[in-house]
C-alpha positions in Angstrom: 67.7 -26.3 8.3 63.9 -25.4 8.1 62.7 -22.3 9.8 60.2 -22.9 12.6 56.8 -21.3 12.2 53.5 -20.7 14.2 53.3 -21.7 17.8 56.2 -24.2 17.4 58.6 -21.3 17.2 60.6 -21.1 20.5 61.8 -17.9 22.0 65.3 -17.0 21.2 67.9 -17.4 23.9 68.8 -14.2 25.7 65.6 -12.4 24.6 64.2 -10.1 27.3 61.1 -11.1 29.2 59.5 -7.7 28.8 59.5 -8.0 25.0 57.8 -11.5 25.3 55.1 -10.1 27.6 54.4 -7.1 25.2 54.1 -9.5 22.3 51.6 -11.6 24.1 49.6 -8.6 25.2 49.4 -7.3 21.5 48.2 -10.7 20.3 45.5 -10.9 23.0 44.3 -7.3 22.2 44.1 -8.1 18.4 41.9 -11.2 19.2 39.7 -9.0 21.5 39.3 -6.4 18.7 38.4 -9.0 16.1 35.7 -10.6 18.4 34.3 -7.1 19.2 34.0 -6.2 15.5 32.3 -9.5 14.7 29.8 -8.8 17.5 29.2 -5.3 16.3 28.6 -6.5 12.8 26.0 -9.0 14.0 24.2 -7.1 16.8 24.7 -3.5 16.1 27.0 -0.9 17.7 29.7 -2.1 20.1 28.6 -2.3 23.7 25.0 -3.1 23.1 25.5 -6.7 24.3 26.7 -5.6 27.7 23.8 -3.2 28.2 21.1 -5.8 27.3 22.8 -8.5 29.2 22.6 -10.8 26.2 26.2 -10.7 24.9 29.1 -12.6 26.4 32.8 -12.1 26.5 33.3 -13.8 23.2 31.2 -11.1 21.4 28.6 -13.5 20.0 25.0 -12.4 19.7 22.7 -13.2 22.6 20.5 -15.4 20.4 23.3 -17.9 20.0 24.1 -18.0 23.7 20.4 -18.9 24.6 20.1 -16.2 27.2 17.0 -14.2 28.2 17.7 -11.6 25.4 17.1 -14.2 22.6 13.5 -13.1 22.1 14.1 -9.3 22.6 14.1 -7.3 19.4 17.5 -6.0 18.3 18.1 -2.3 18.0 18.6 -0.8 14.5 21.8 1.3 13.8 19.7 4.5 14.1 19.0 3.7 17.8 15.3 2.7 17.3 14.2 -0.8 18.2 13.3 -3.1 15.4 9.7 -3.9 14.9 8.4 -7.3 16.1 6.4 -9.7 14.0 3.1 -8.5 15.4 3.9 -4.8 14.8 5.0 -5.5 11.2 1.7 -7.5 10.5 -0.3 -4.6 12.0 1.5 -2.2 9.7 0.8 -4.3 6.7 -2.9 -4.3 7.6 -3.1 -0.6 7.6 -3.9 1.4 4.5 -0.7 2.5 2.9 -0.3 5.8 1.1 0.3 5.6 -2.7 4.0 5.7 -3.7 5.1 8.7 -5.7 5.5 8.2 -9.4 8.3 9.6 -11.5 7.8 11.5 -14.7 8.6 8.4 -16.8 6.1 6.3 -14.8 3.5 9.0 -15.4 4.2 9.0 -19.1 4.0 5.2 -19.2 0.7 5.3 -17.4 -0.6 7.9 -19.8 0.5 5.8 -22.8 -1.3 2.7 -21.3 -4.5 4.7 -20.8 -4.4 6.2 -24.3 -3.9 2.8 -25.9 -6.9 1.4 -24.0 -9.0 4.3 -25.1 -8.0 3.9 -28.7 -8.8 0.2 -28.6 -12.2 0.9 -27.0 -13.0 3.5 -29.6 -12.1 1.1 -32.4 -14.3 -1.6 -30.9 -17.1 1.0 -30.6 -16.6 1.9 -34.3 -16.9 -1.7 -35.4 -20.0 -2.2 -33.2 -21.7 0.9 -34.7 -20.7 0.3 -38.4 -23.8 -1.7 -38.9 -25.9 1.3 -37.9 -23.9 3.9 -39.9 -26.8 4.9 -42.1 -29.1 5.4 -39.2 -26.5 7.5 -37.3 -25.9 9.8 -40.2 -29.7 10.2 -40.8 -30.1 11.2 -37.2 -27.4 13.8 -37.5 -28.8 15.2 -40.8 -32.5 15.3 -39.6 -32.4 18.8 -37.9 -31.0 20.4 -41.1 -33.3 18.5 -43.4 -36.4 19.6 -41.5 -35.3 23.2 -42.1 -34.5 22.7 -45.7 -37.9 21.1 -46.5 -39.5 24.6 -46.4 -37.3 25.6 -49.4 -38.0 22.3 -51.3 -34.6 20.7 -50.6 -34.5 17.2 -49.2 -31.0 16.0 -49.7 -27.3 16.8 -49.1 -24.5 16.7 -51.7 -20.9 15.5 -51.5 -18.1 16.9 -53.7 -15.4 14.2 -53.4 -15.7 10.6 -54.6 -14.7 9.1 -51.2 -16.5 11.8 -49.1 -19.6 9.7 -48.4 -17.5 6.7 -47.3 -15.3 8.6 -44.9 -18.4 10.4 -43.5 -19.9 7.1 -42.7 -16.7 6.1 -41.0 -16.8 9.3 -38.9 -20.4 8.7 -38.0 -19.6 5.2 -36.8 -16.7 6.6 -34.8 -18.9 9.2 -33.2 -21.4 6.5 -32.3 -18.6 4.4 -30.8 -17.4 7.3 -28.7 -20.8 7.9 -27.2 -21.3 4.1 -26.7 -17.9 3.7 -24.9 -17.9 7.0 -23.1 -18.3 5.5 -19.6 -15.2 3.4 -20.2 -13.3 6.3 -21.7 -14.0 8.5 -18.7 -13.1 5.7 -16.4 -9.6 5.5 -18.0 -9.3 9.3 -17.6 -10.1 9.2 -13.9 -7.9 6.2 -13.4 -5.0 8.2 -14.7 -5.7 10.8 -12.1 -6.4 8.2 -9.4 -2.7 7.9 -8.1 -3.0 11.5 -6.9 -6.2 10.8 -4.9 -6.6 9.4 -1.4 -7.7 5.8 -0.9 -11.2 6.8 0.3 -11.6 9.0 -2.8 -10.7 6.2 -5.2 -13.8 4.3 -4.1 -15.9 6.9 -6.1 -14.0 6.3 -9.3 -16.7 4.3 -11.1 -19.6 6.5 -10.0 -17.7 9.6 -11.1 -16.9 8.0 -14.5 -20.6 7.2 -15.0 -21.6 10.7 -13.9 -19.1 12.2 -16.3 -20.5 10.2 -19.2 -24.0 11.2 -18.2 -23.1 14.9 -18.2 -21.4 14.6 -21.6 -24.3 12.8 -23.2 -26.7 15.3 -21.6 -24.8 18.2 -23.2 -24.8 16.5 -26.6 -28.5 16.0 -26.3 -29.1 19.6 -25.4 -27.2 20.7 -28.4 -29.0 18.3 -30.7 -32.6 18.9 -29.5 -32.5 22.5 -28.4 -29.7 24.4 -30.2 -29.7 22.6 -33.6 -33.4 23.4 -34.5 -33.2 27.0 -33.5 -29.7 27.6 -35.0 -30.4 25.9 -38.3 -33.6 27.7 -38.7 -31.7 31.0 -38.2 -29.1 30.0 -40.7 -31.7 29.0 -43.3 -33.5 32.3 -43.0 -30.9 33.8 -45.4 -32.1 31.6 -48.3 -33.6 33.8 -51.1 -34.2 33.5 -54.9 -30.7 34.8 -55.3 -29.1 32.7 -52.6 -29.5 28.9 -52.6 -28.2 26.8 -49.8 -26.7 23.4 -50.9 -25.3 21.8 -47.8 -22.2 19.6 -48.4 -22.2 16.4 -46.4 -18.7 16.6 -45.0 -19.0 20.3 -44.1 -22.3 19.9 -42.3 -21.0 16.7 -40.5 -17.9 18.5 -39.2 -20.0 21.4 -38.0 -22.5 19.2 -36.2 -19.9 17.0 -34.5 -18.0 20.1 -33.3 -21.1 21.6 -31.8 -22.1 18.3 -30.1 -18.6 17.8 -28.6 -18.5 21.4 -27.4 -21.8 21.1 -25.6 -20.9 17.8 -24.1 -17.7 19.2 -22.7 -19.2 22.4 -21.2 -21.7 20.3 -19.4 -18.8 18.8 -17.4 -18.4 22.2 -15.6 -20.2 21.2 -12.4 -18.0 18.1 -12.0 -14.9 20.1 -12.8 -15.8 22.7 -10.2 -16.5 20.0 -7.7 -13.0 18.7 -7.8 -11.5 22.2 -7.7 -13.6 23.0 -4.7 -12.6 19.8 -2.9 -8.9 20.7 -3.5 -9.5 24.1 -2.1 -8.6 25.9 -5.3 -12.0 27.6 -5.8 -14.7 28.6 -3.3 -18.3 29.6 -3.7 -17.6 33.1 -2.3 -14.7 33.6 -4.8 -16.9 32.5 -7.7 -19.6 35.0 -6.7 -17.0 37.7 -6.3 -15.5 37.0 -9.8 -18.9 36.5 -11.5 -18.6 39.5 -13.8 -15.2 38.5 -15.1 -16.2 34.9 -15.5 -19.2 35.9 -17.6 -16.8 37.6 -20.0 -14.6 34.5 -20.1 -17.7 32.4 -20.8 -18.6 34.5 -23.9 -15.0 34.3 -25.1 -15.0 30.5 -24.7 -18.3 30.3 -26.5 -17.0 32.4 -29.3 -14.0 30.0 -29.7 -16.0 26.8 -29.6 -18.8 28.0 -32.0 -18.8 29.4 -35.6 -18.1 33.1 -35.9 -21.6 34.3 -35.5 -23.3 36.0 -32.5 -26.3 33.7 -32.6 -24.3 30.4 -32.0 -22.2 32.2 -29.4 -25.3 33.2 -27.4 -26.8 29.7 -27.7 -23.7 28.3 -26.1 -23.1 31.1 -23.6 -26.6 30.8 -22.0 -26.2 27.2 -20.8 -22.7 28.0 -19.7 -24.1 30.8 -17.5 -26.7 28.5 -16.0 -24.0 25.8 -15.3 -21.8 28.4 -13.7 -24.6 29.3 -11.2 -25.1 25.6 -10.5 -21.4 25.2 -10.0 -21.5 27.9 -7.3 -24.0 25.9 -5.3 -21.9 22.7 -5.9 -18.8 24.5 -4.5 -20.7 25.8 -1.5 -22.0 22.3 -0.6 -19.0 20.1 -1.4 -16.1 22.6 -1.2 -13.5 22.6 1.5 -14.4 24.8 4.5 -12.3 27.6 5.8 -9.9 26.8 8.6 -11.6 29.2 11.0 -15.0 27.5 10.4 -13.5 24.0 10.8 -11.9 25.1 14.1 -15.2 26.5 15.3 -17.0 23.3 14.4 -14.4 21.2 16.2 -14.7 23.4 19.3 -18.5 23.0 19.2 -18.2 19.3 18.9 -15.8 19.1 21.8 -18.1 21.2 24.0 -21.0 18.9 23.1 -19.0 15.8 24.0 -17.9 17.3 27.3 -21.6 18.2 28.1 -22.7 14.6 27.4 -19.9 13.2 29.5 -20.8 15.5 32.4 
């Protein structure tokens, strides 16, 4: 005989009525618990449907019942109301802060910028290869003018491939100067994720200004320092001492000096950013002037050959740029908190007087 199952099962004879009633109550409580959990999973924590008036006895969300709470925003689990469509659209229109980058993302960004710089420098080298003789002649001209007094009008090279590689280096130097705006743009683009959105608008002007300062420094070294410095070095020529400049040695010396002067002319821009970040102030730079002068001479000694004349020639423009940087920091630097509060109070008083 088959066993009855489900609702077809009839109560046994002689079973007490109290047990039947308790079984029915347990079944109804389980159904109520299931419906309550389904409503909580759909609308949020239990009991929200009763408070809003949108939920029914079955635990279904108010949107399915078609009540007045269908258009009301549902609350999030943290207790805050969810944003409506208009609020989310307004948030998208606002300017969002840049997301923080991890170390690997920074390294990937740096690799991308370096690859672009290498490609740009290679393109500049190819573009300047057709002018390699002219570029090298321009670099040798300051020394040749000094050597003409002693009857020398040429350089020498000691290795078979020395002249070829010097032409390659000259073309590469010309390509760096030619593509310097783009190279500085890649540099500032790498720093851009740490800037505010309104500061990123100045990215291209800052890159152009950086290239202008670099080229200005190189021109200062070529037109001012080279003639005076080479004339001083050639003063040691005597009947017992003859100066035969090697091409590769002179080229390396000249390029090192040009790059050094180009970099030190970036000091005002470097101080500008430090002042905007609040890391340096004009008052602090004035107070530390004597120590910074010593540091300037040490840096000049590192960047120049080991002679006091070249060191002085580089230290003098550094001192001038340092004084210029003090005025840059005083104009564009971050103001002291007390001064900012005082200016805010004065502005509030002026507005209150105008309203009165």
